[in-house]
C-alpha positions in Angstrom: -5.9 45.4 19.2 -7.0 47.5 22.3 -4.9 50.7 23.0 -4.9 52.8 26.2 -3.5 56.2 25.6 -2.9 58.7 28.1 -1.6 62.2 28.1 -1.3 65.8 29.8 -2.9 67.6 27.1 -5.6 67.3 24.2 -8.2 69.1 22.7 -9.5 71.8 23.5 -5.7 72.5 24.1 -4.5 73.2 20.6 -1.1 71.8 19.9 0.8 69.3 17.9 0.3 66.6 20.6 -3.3 66.9 20.5 -3.4 66.6 16.8 -1.1 63.6 16.6 -3.2 61.8 19.3 -6.4 62.4 17.7 -5.1 61.5 14.0 -3.6 58.0 15.1 -6.5 57.3 17.5 -9.2 58.1 14.7 -7.2 55.9 12.0 -6.7 53.0 14.7 -10.5 52.9 15.3 -11.1 52.8 11.6 -9.1 50.0 11.2 -11.2 48.0 13.8 -9.0 48.7 16.8 -10.1 50.2 20.1 -8.7 53.2 21.7 -9.1 54.7 25.1 -7.5 57.8 25.9 -6.9 59.4 29.2 -6.6 63.1 29.2 -7.3 66.3 31.3 -10.9 67.8 31.7 -10.8 71.3 30.5 -14.6 71.7 31.2 -15.4 71.5 27.3 -14.9 68.5 25.2 -15.9 67.2 21.7 -17.1 63.8 20.5 -14.9 61.4 19.3 -15.0 58.0 17.5 -12.9 56.5 20.4 -13.5 56.8 24.2 -12.2 59.6 26.0 -12.0 59.4 30.2 -11.4 63.1 31.3 -9.4 63.3 34.6 -9.7 66.0 36.9 -6.6 68.6 36.1 -4.9 71.6 37.6 -2.8 74.5 35.9 0.8 73.7 35.2 2.9 76.2 37.2 5.2 77.5 34.3 2.5 77.4 31.5 -1.0 78.7 32.4 -2.3 77.3 29.0 -1.5 73.6 30.0 -2.9 71.4 32.6 -1.8 68.1 34.4 -4.0 65.5 35.2 -4.8 64.6 39.0 -3.0 61.3 39.5 -5.1 60.2 42.4 -8.4 60.9 40.9 -7.3 57.8 38.4 -8.3 55.2 40.8 -11.7 55.4 40.5 -11.3 54.5 36.9 -8.7 51.2 37.9 -11.6 48.5 37.7 -13.1 49.7 34.5 -9.4 49.9 33.0 -8.6 46.4 34.4 -11.8 44.8 32.7 -10.9 46.3 29.4 -8.0 43.8 28.7 -5.7 46.2 27.0 -3.0 45.2 24.9 -0.4 48.0 25.7 -0.2 51.7 27.2 0.7 54.5 24.8 2.2 57.6 26.7 2.0 60.9 24.9 3.4 63.5 27.4 6.3 63.2 30.0 4.7 65.0 33.1 2.4 63.1 35.4 1.0 61.3 32.4 4.5 59.4 32.1 4.2 58.1 35.8 0.7 57.4 35.9 0.9 55.5 32.5 3.8 53.3 33.8 1.8 52.5 36.8 -1.1 51.5 35.0 0.9 49.6 32.7 2.3 47.7 35.6 -1.3 47.1 37.3 -2.5 45.9 33.9 0.6 43.9 32.9 1.0 45.3 29.8 4.1 46.7 27.7 4.8 50.6 27.4 5.4 52.8 24.5 5.9 56.7 24.4 5.9 59.2 22.0 8.8 61.8 22.1 7.1 64.6 20.6 8.6 67.8 22.1 12.4 68.8 21.9 12.5 69.6 25.8 16.2 70.7 25.8 15.3 73.7 23.8 11.8 74.3 25.9 12.5 74.3 29.7 15.0 77.2 29.9 12.3 79.5 28.2 9.8 79.0 31.0 11.8 79.0 33.8 13.6 82.2 33.6 15.3 82.6 37.1 17.3 79.5 36.6 20.4 79.6 34.0 19.6 78.0 30.7 22.6 75.8 30.6 21.6 74.1 33.8 17.8 73.7 32.6 19.2 72.3 29.5 21.1 70.0 31.3 18.2 68.9 33.5 16.3 68.7 30.4 18.4 66.0 28.9 19.0 63.8 31.9 15.0 63.8 32.4 14.5 62.9 29.0 17.0 60.2 29.0 15.7 58.6 32.3 12.0 58.6 30.9 12.9 57.0 27.7 14.8 54.4 29.5 11.5 53.7 31.5 9.4 52.2 28.6 9.5 49.2 26.4 10.0 51.1 23.0 9.7 54.8 21.5 7.9 56.4 18.8 9.9 59.5 17.5 8.4 61.7 14.8 11.5 62.3 13.2 15.1 61.0 12.4 16.4 64.2 13.9 15.0 63.6 17.2 16.2 60.2 17.5 19.7 61.3 16.7 19.2 63.7 19.7 18.2 60.9 22.1 20.8 58.7 21.1 23.3 61.5 21.7 21.5 61.6 25.4 22.5 58.0 25.7 18.9 56.5 25.3 19.0 52.7 24.2 15.3 51.9 24.5 14.3 50.5 21.0 12.9 53.3 18.8 11.0 53.7 15.5 10.6 56.8 13.6 6.7 57.1 13.0 5.5 60.7 12.0 2.2 61.9 12.5 0.4 61.4 9.3 -2.1 64.2 7.5 -5.6 63.5 7.1 -5.7 64.2 3.5 -9.6 63.9 3.5 -10.0 66.8 5.9 -7.0 68.9 4.4 -8.1 68.3 0.8 -10.1 71.5 0.6 -10.3 75.0 2.2 -12.1 78.3 0.8 -9.7 80.7 1.0 -11.9 83.3 -0.6 -14.3 83.0 2.3 -11.5 83.5 4.7 -10.8 86.7 3.3 -14.3 88.0 3.4 -14.6 86.9 6.6 -11.5 89.1 8.1 -12.0 91.8 5.3 -8.7 90.9 3.5 -9.0 92.1 -0.1 -8.9 89.0 -2.7 -5.7 90.8 -4.5 -3.7 91.4 -1.3 -0.4 89.4 -0.8 -1.1 87.3 2.0 1.4 85.2 4.4 0.1 82.9 6.8 1.7 81.3 10.2 -0.3 78.8 12.3 1.3 77.7 15.3 1.4 77.9 19.2 3.1 81.7 19.9 5.6 80.0 22.2 8.9 81.5 23.0 10.9 78.4 21.6 9.1 78.6 18.2 11.1 81.9 16.9 8.0 83.6 15.9 9.8 87.2 16.2 12.2 86.1 13.5 8.6 86.3 11.2 8.5 89.7 11.9 11.8 90.9 11.3 11.6 89.1 8.0 8.1 90.6 7.4 9.8 94.2 7.9 12.0 93.5 5.0 9.6 91.9 3.0 7.4 95.1 3.1 10.0 96.9 1.4 9.5 95.1 -1.8 5.9 94.4 -1.3 4.4 97.2 0.6 0.7 95.8 1.0 1.7 92.5 2.2 -0.2 91.0 5.5 0.8 88.4 7.6 -1.8 86.3 9.5 -0.9 84.8 12.6 -3.4 81.9 13.6 -2.2 80.6 17.0 -2.0 81.4 21.0 0.6 81.2 23.6 2.8 83.0 26.2 4.9 85.0 23.5 1.9 86.8 22.0 2.1 90.2 23.9 5.8 90.4 23.2 5.3 89.9 19.7 2.5 92.3 19.3 4.8 94.7 21.2 7.6 93.9 18.5 5.3 94.6 15.6 4.5 98.1 16.9 8.3 98.6 17.5 9.1 97.7 13.9 6.3 99.7 12.6 4.4 96.5 11.1 1.5 96.5 13.6 -0.9 97.4 10.4 0.4 94.6 8.5 0.2 91.5 11.4 -3.1 90.3 12.5 -3.3 88.0 15.6 -6.4 86.0 15.1 -5.8 83.6 18.1 -6.8 79.7 17.7 -8.8 78.5 14.7 -11.4 75.8 15.0 -10.6 72.7 12.8 -14.0 72.7 11.8 -13.1 74.4 8.7 -11.7 77.6 9.6 -8.3 76.7 9.9 -8.4 74.8 6.6 -10.0 78.2 4.7 -6.8 80.1 6.8 -4.2 77.7 5.0 -6.0 77.9 1.8 -6.2 82.0 1.9 -2.7 82.4 2.2 -0.1 82.9 -0.8 2.1 81.3 0.8 2.9 79.8 4.5 6.0 81.0 6.4 7.8 79.2 9.2 11.0 79.4 11.1 10.8 77.2 14.3 14.3 75.6 15.3 12.7 73.0 17.7 10.2 71.1 15.5 10.3 67.6 16.0 8.2 67.0 13.0 6.6 70.2 11.7 2.8 69.0 11.4 1.5 72.5 10.1 3.7 72.2 6.8 2.4 69.3 5.7 -1.1 70.5 6.4 -0.4 73.8 4.5 1.2 71.5 1.4 -1.8 69.3 1.5 -4.2 72.4 0.7 -1.9 73.5 -1.9 -0.3 76.5 -0.3 3.3 77.0 -1.2 5.7 76.8 2.0 8.9 79.1 2.7 10.7 77.8 6.0 13.9 76.9 7.7 14.9 73.6 7.9 15.8 72.8 11.3 15.5 69.7 13.2 12.2 67.8 12.1 11.4 70.1 9.4 14.4 69.2 7.4 13.0 65.7 6.9 9.5 67.0 6.3 10.6 69.3 3.4 12.3 69.1 0.1 13.3 72.2 -1.7 11.3 72.6 -4.9 8.6 70.3 -3.6 6.1 72.5 -2.8 8.4 74.9 -0.6 11.4 76.9 -0.9 13.9 76.4 2.1 15.6 79.5 3.3 18.8 79.8 5.6 18.2 80.6 9.2 18.8 84.2 8.0 16.3 86.9 7.9 17.5 88.4 4.6 17.6 85.0 2.9 14.3 84.1 4.3 12.7 87.5 3.2 14.1 87.3 -0.6 12.6 83.9 -0.8 9.4 85.2 0.2 9.3 88.2 -1.9 10.2 85.8 -4.9 7.3 84.1 -4.3 4.9 86.6 -3.9 6.1 88.3 -7.0 7.0 85.6 -9.6 3.5 84.0 -10.7 5.5 81.2 -12.6 7.4 80.2 -9.3 4.1 80.3 -7.5 2.3 78.0 -9.7 5.0 75.6 -9.8 5.2 75.1 -6.1 1.3 75.1 -5.8 1.3 72.5 -8.2 3.9 70.3 -6.5 2.5 70.6 -2.9 -0.5 68.4 -2.7 1.2 65.3 -4.6 4.2 65.7 -1.9 2.0 65.9 1.2 0.3 62.7 0.1 3.4 60.6 1.0 2.6 61.4 4.7 -0.8 60.3 4.7 -2.6 59.3 8.0 -3.3 55.7 7.2 0.2 55.2 6.1 1.7 56.3 9.5 -1.1 54.5 11.8 0.1 51.2 9.8 3.7 52.1 11.1 2.7 52.5 14.7 0.5 49.4 15.0 3.4 47.6 13.5 5.5 48.8 16.3 2.5 48.2 18.9 2.7 44.6 17.5 6.6 44.3 17.9 6.5 45.3 21.5 3.4 43.3 22.3 5.3 40.2 20.8 8.4 41.1 22.5 6.7 41.0 26.0 4.7 37.7 25.2 8.4 36.2 24.6 9.7 37.7 27.6 7.0 36.3 29.5 7.3 32.9 28.2 11.0 32.9 28.7 10.4 33.6 32.5 7.6 31.1 33.0 10.0 28.5 31.1 12.1 27.5 34.1 9.1 26.8 35.9 7.3 24.5 33.4 10.7 22.4 32.1 12.6 20.4 34.7 15.5 20.1 32.2 15.9 23.7 32.3 16.1 24.2 36.2 19.4 25.4 37.9 21.4 23.0 39.3 20.7 22.5 43.2 21.8 20.4 45.9 20.9 16.9 46.0 17.5 17.3 47.9 16.3 20.4 45.9 15.3 18.7 42.7 12.9 16.5 44.1 11.4 19.2 46.0 11.0 21.3 42.8 10.0 18.4 40.3 7.4 17.4 42.5 5.9 20.8 42.8 5.8 21.2 39.0 3.0 18.7 38.9 0.7 21.2 40.5 -0.2 25.0 39.0 2.3 27.6 38.2 2.0 29.1 41.6 3.1 25.9 43.3 6.1 25.5 40.7 7.4 29.0 41.8 7.1 28.0 45.5 9.0 24.9 44.9 11.7 26.5 43.0 12.0 29.1 45.5 12.5 26.6 48.6 15.0 24.7 46.3 17.1 27.9 46.2 16.3 29.0 49.8 17.7 25.9 50.8 20.9 26.1 48.7 21.9 29.6 49.5 20.9 29.5 53.4 19.1 32.4 53.3 16.1 34.3 52.0 
């Protein structure tokens, strides 16, 4: 199968969408399929086992970390893309890429699948502060419903997100297909090396959080939680690996809470082993986002054997099972802090969670999820082919032609002896003769 993916974001921009694209594309190539990705040019790139076409881009008004592709610059690639004979287009983001992907699919004559990665209803109002939040959430719902109705099928990372789209009135065929974990990559990490690199004593209780520092991610909750944990575990340290627009406010909050010396903001860590080492160094991974459509970092932590303490909201409630490598806390600072203290101070509990973490993560392997996505692709392509045959059938079979007046069938049947274009012309002429209008 030949798959054309398009996205307004990809590495070196670090987020869950980039990870999802890379994971699926690498798995597809490993199974013998061909993938081409259209993505923004950030001025730097990395080698991939699939083709990446970098498009000129510009900064996104509401989020300086992101860029959106310049649609007009895509024209220079039209001939090349046409020659590739793709089977379908897979859209990964809802901005310029969505509309450019739709236009490309029409040009190429192929169906369109879209992944709904982000819960925009809980996102847009955080980045447009001058507009009332309720109005922005309404706009997000309408925007999402309209875009989801434009495609042939949806890939949704969780049942929770599918329920949200159903409430929006989306009726497009949808399949729950989470992003899988590359268990080869997240099979080992050197936690001791990470601690040495950052001067963290080997016996210091260490909490880890990995993720984008965005307003909708509820990272401030973790700082309030840490302030309470410190009472029971005075030398606790929280390492936050990530970057984003909320970092300055989070650093200020840490100072106000008097825990600035117990929080380290590391920025983004490379997936060349540094990120894996970070996960492995932690005594526990902490996470409190209410807006995740899946929560891929939770599975990455579990795959490396690091116990998780997290709330179970939206997609994370499907990823996590209490006791299976994790403790699920209520969306309450005191309850979350109490569970965190238990994991840090009860060796038997920590050992039990650690032992269950890896086997549980293996259920979410990247190869298994790739097969599910390919099955969705296959159904979409088969449905598109069946629809195309149904459209052509009236032109090929006189017995199924609509009843016209006395002279029209003669004209149409005569035209069927030629090619399909002639048949279409004959059918159109017969209909025109009957209606008396064009």
